[in-house]
C-alpha positions in Angstrom: 34.5 -24.9 -60.3 38.1 -25.4 -59.5 38.0 -22.6 -56.9 35.4 -24.6 -55.1 37.5 -27.5 -55.0 40.4 -25.5 -53.6 38.3 -24.0 -50.9 36.7 -27.3 -50.0 40.3 -29.1 -49.5 41.3 -26.1 -47.5 37.9 -26.2 -45.1 38.5 -30.0 -44.7 41.7 -29.2 -43.1 39.9 -27.5 -40.3 37.1 -29.8 -40.1 39.6 -33.0 -39.9 42.2 -31.3 -37.4 40.6 -30.7 -34.8 37.3 -27.9 -33.1 37.3 -24.4 -34.9 37.7 -22.9 -31.6 41.3 -24.4 -30.9 44.1 -22.5 -31.3 45.9 -23.4 -34.9 49.0 -25.3 -34.5 52.4 -23.5 -33.5 54.2 -24.6 -37.1 51.9 -22.5 -39.0 53.5 -19.2 -37.3 57.1 -20.1 -37.1 59.0 -17.7 -39.1 60.6 -20.3 -41.4 57.2 -21.9 -42.6 56.1 -18.5 -43.3 58.8 -17.5 -45.9 58.1 -20.9 -47.1 54.3 -19.8 -47.4 54.8 -16.8 -48.9 57.7 -18.1 -51.6 55.3 -21.4 -52.4 52.5 -19.2 -53.0 54.3 -17.0 -55.1 55.8 -19.6 -57.1 52.5 -21.4 -57.9 50.5 -18.2 -58.5 52.9 -17.2 -61.3 52.7 -20.7 -62.6 49.0 -20.4 -62.7 48.9 -17.5 -64.4 50.6 -18.4 -67.3 49.2 -21.3 -67.9 45.7 -20.7 -66.7 45.6 -17.4 -67.7 42.6 -15.8 -65.4 42.1 -12.2 -64.2 41.9 -11.0 -67.8 45.8 -11.7 -68.4 44.8 -12.1 -72.6 44.3 -8.1 -71.9 48.0 -7.7 -70.2 51.0 -8.1 -73.1 51.5 -8.7 -76.4 54.8 -9.6 -76.4 54.7 -13.1 -76.5 54.9 -15.5 -73.3 58.4 -14.5 -72.3 57.1 -10.9 -72.1 53.9 -12.4 -70.4 56.0 -13.8 -68.2 58.3 -11.0 -67.0 55.0 -8.9 -67.0 53.0 -11.3 -65.0 56.0 -12.0 -62.7 55.8 -8.3 -61.6 52.2 -8.1 -61.1 52.0 -11.4 -58.9 55.0 -10.1 -57.0 52.8 -7.0 -56.4 49.6 -8.9 -55.6 51.6 -11.3 -53.0 52.1 -8.1 -50.8 49.0 -8.5 -49.7 50.0 -12.1 -47.7 53.7 -11.0 -46.9 52.1 -8.1 -45.0 49.1 -10.3 -43.5 51.3 -13.0 -42.3 53.9 -10.4 -41.0 51.1 -8.5 -38.8 49.9 -12.7 -37.8 53.7 -13.9 -36.4 54.2 -10.8 -34.5 50.0 -11.1 -33.1 50.7 -15.0 -32.4 53.3 -14.0 -30.3 50.6 -12.0 -27.9 47.5 -14.3 -28.3 46.6 -17.8 -29.6 45.3 -17.5 -32.9 42.2 -19.9 -32.9 41.3 -22.1 -36.2 37.9 -19.8 -36.8 39.9 -16.7 -36.5 42.5 -18.0 -39.2 40.1 -19.1 -41.4 38.7 -15.6 -41.6 42.3 -14.1 -41.6 42.7 -16.2 -44.6 39.1 -15.2 -46.1 40.5 -11.5 -45.8 43.8 -12.4 -47.6 41.7 -13.9 -50.3 39.5 -10.7 -50.7 42.2 -8.5 -50.3 44.1 -9.8 -53.2 41.3 -10.3 -55.1 40.5 -6.7 -55.1 44.1 -5.7 -55.9 43.8 -7.6 -59.3 40.3 -6.4 -59.9 41.6 -3.0 -59.3 44.3 -3.3 -61.6 42.1 -4.6 -64.6 39.9 -1.9 -64.0 42.0 1.2 -63.5 45.5 0.0 -65.5 44.1 -2.2 -68.2 41.3 -0.1 -68.8 38.9 -3.3 -68.7 35.4 -1.7 -69.6 33.5 -4.8 -67.7 31.3 -4.2 -64.8 33.4 -3.9 -61.9 31.5 -6.4 -59.5 31.2 -9.1 -62.3 35.4 -8.8 -62.6 35.9 -8.6 -58.6 33.8 -12.0 -58.5 35.6 -13.7 -61.2 38.9 -12.4 -59.0 37.7 -13.4 -55.5 37.4 -17.2 -57.7 40.8 -17.2 -59.4 42.3 -15.9 -56.0 40.8 -18.5 -53.5 42.3 -21.2 -55.9 45.6 -19.4 -56.3 45.7 -19.0 -52.4 44.1 -22.1 -51.0 45.5 -24.6 -52.8 49.0 -23.7 -51.8 48.0 -23.3 -48.4 46.6 -26.9 -48.1 49.7 -28.2 -49.8 52.1 -26.4 -47.0 49.6 -27.4 -44.2 49.9 -30.9 -44.8 53.6 -30.7 -45.4 54.3 -28.9 -42.2 52.2 -30.9 -40.2 53.8 -34.0 -41.5 57.6 -32.5 -41.0 56.1 -31.3 -37.2 55.3 -34.9 -36.6 58.6 -36.5 -38.2 60.6 -34.0 -35.9 58.7 -34.7 -32.9 59.2 -38.5 -33.5 62.6 -38.5 -34.5 63.7 -36.7 -31.3 61.7 -39.4 -28.9 63.3 -41.9 -30.9 66.7 -40.5 -30.2 66.1 -39.6 -26.9 67.5 -36.0 -27.8 65.3 -33.9 -25.0 67.0 -30.8 -23.8 64.7 -30.9 -20.8 65.5 -33.3 -17.7 63.8 -36.5 -18.2 62.4 -36.2 -14.8 60.4 -33.4 -15.8 58.6 -35.4 -19.0 55.3 -36.8 -18.8 55.4 -39.3 -21.6 52.3 -40.5 -23.8 52.0 -44.0 -25.4 49.7 -45.1 -27.7 47.3 -48.1 -27.1 50.4 -50.4 -28.4 52.8 -49.2 -26.0 54.5 -47.0 -28.1 56.4 -43.7 -27.2 54.1 -40.9 -29.1 54.8 -37.3 -27.2 56.5 -36.5 -23.8 55.7 -32.8 -22.5 57.1 -31.0 -19.6 54.8 -31.0 -16.7 54.8 -27.3 -16.1 53.5 -27.4 -20.0 50.7 -29.9 -19.8 47.1 -28.8 -19.6 44.5 -31.2 -20.0 43.6 -34.4 -21.7 40.1 -34.7 -23.3 38.4 -37.7 -24.6 37.5 -38.3 -28.2 36.2 -41.8 -28.8 39.1 -44.0 -29.2 41.5 -41.2 -29.2 42.5 -38.8 -26.5 43.7 -35.1 -27.1 46.7 -33.8 -25.1 46.4 -30.2 -24.7 50.0 -28.6 -23.6 51.8 -25.5 -24.2 54.4 -24.7 -26.7 55.8 -21.7 -26.8 53.4 -20.0 -24.7 50.8 -21.2 -27.5 48.6 -23.5 -26.4 48.7 -26.9 -28.7 46.9 -30.4 -29.2 48.2 -33.6 -29.8 46.0 -36.6 -31.1 47.0 -39.9 -29.4 44.9 -43.4 -30.5 44.3 -44.5 -26.7 41.6 -44.1 -24.3 41.3 -41.7 -21.0 40.9 -44.4 -18.6 44.3 -46.3 -19.8 45.7 -43.0 -19.6 44.3 -42.5 -16.2 46.0 -45.9 -14.9 49.2 -44.9 -16.0 49.9 -41.2 -15.5 51.4 -39.9 -12.3 48.4 -39.1 -9.7 50.0 -36.3 -8.4 49.9 -34.6 -11.8 46.7 -35.9 -13.2 42.8 -35.5 -11.5 40.2 -37.0 -13.5 37.5 -34.4 -13.3 34.8 -35.5 -15.8 34.1 -38.7 -18.0 35.7 -36.8 -20.7 38.6 -34.8 -19.1 42.1 -35.5 -16.8 43.3 -32.2 -16.0 47.0 -30.7 -14.4 45.8 -30.0 -11.0 48.9 -28.3 -10.3 47.8 -25.8 -12.7 44.2 -25.3 -11.3 43.4 -21.8 -10.4 39.4 -21.6 -9.4 36.9 -23.6 -8.6 33.7 -22.0 -9.4 29.9 -23.4 -8.8 27.6 -21.6 -11.6 24.2 -22.5 -12.7 25.4 -24.7 -15.1 27.5 -26.9 -13.0 30.7 -26.7 -11.4 34.3 -25.8 -12.9 37.9 -25.8 -12.5 39.8 -23.0 -14.2 43.4 -23.3 -15.6 46.1 -20.2 -14.6 46.4 -19.6 -18.3 46.1 -16.5 -20.5 43.2 -16.7 -21.8 41.7 -18.7 -18.7 40.5 -22.2 -19.9 37.2 -23.8 -18.0 36.9 -27.9 -17.7 33.4 -28.9 -16.2 33.2 -31.0 -13.2 30.9 -34.1 -13.4 29.0 -35.1 -10.6 30.3 -38.2 -10.5 33.9 -36.8 -9.7 32.8 -33.7 -7.5 33.8 -35.5 -4.7 37.2 -37.0 -5.7 38.0 -33.2 -6.9 36.8 -31.8 -3.6 39.1 -34.4 -1.6 42.2 -34.2 -3.6 42.3 -30.2 -2.8 41.2 -30.8 1.1 44.0 -33.0 1.5 
């Protein structure tokens, strides 16, 4: 079904981009991008409802296509208020708490359900549709999923492309607002500069097959950047006074380590972050970690 295709596209965004426990990219909660998402979703919904005619729209208005356009515009804009309210709440919440991918997915599911409930109630109470309410709600959820998830997926791809394009332009032009001495630069396997991050914002680096994920704070929100390179090569290139190898899969900013804990599961390093980030220490590297902190 069409709504299932839209749902599949949206879910793929999560499985391809990152682990569901990672925070969402910062660009998803930027004010200007939220405005773009609301406007694009409203426009898509308006076009969709006039072409596809879901939600029992044939019952709505009998004054020709222009009458339907005017009437459906009012209904769509009213329904999109669900998204407006939801995204305003998300924007303010994200300033205080990082939003993880799994919670973002749940958030979107609630948006779909609330908007679907609005349209089902409109059909039942205003249009006096005599169909069984749960049947109308089920159909409304299917159509609303398509109305929301398709534009959400398209905009996620656009925001991601635009964000990477902007960062690359900054790197190529050398237009940094930070002192270059405070920056740690990351190159890919070909030696091309891909990312520069302030030392105090760097958290840790995780190996991911032929890639690494660089974790850092962006506007106090944990963010990651996928880089084609190996952890072994980065370890040799990065400053020794900043990073320490504590595991075959992790390099960590030792200046942010707040606590070393030995538990039944093993030894862990805790970063001075909110929420606390815990990185395991393997037996191979435990002596190296202790030596670095006792010297």
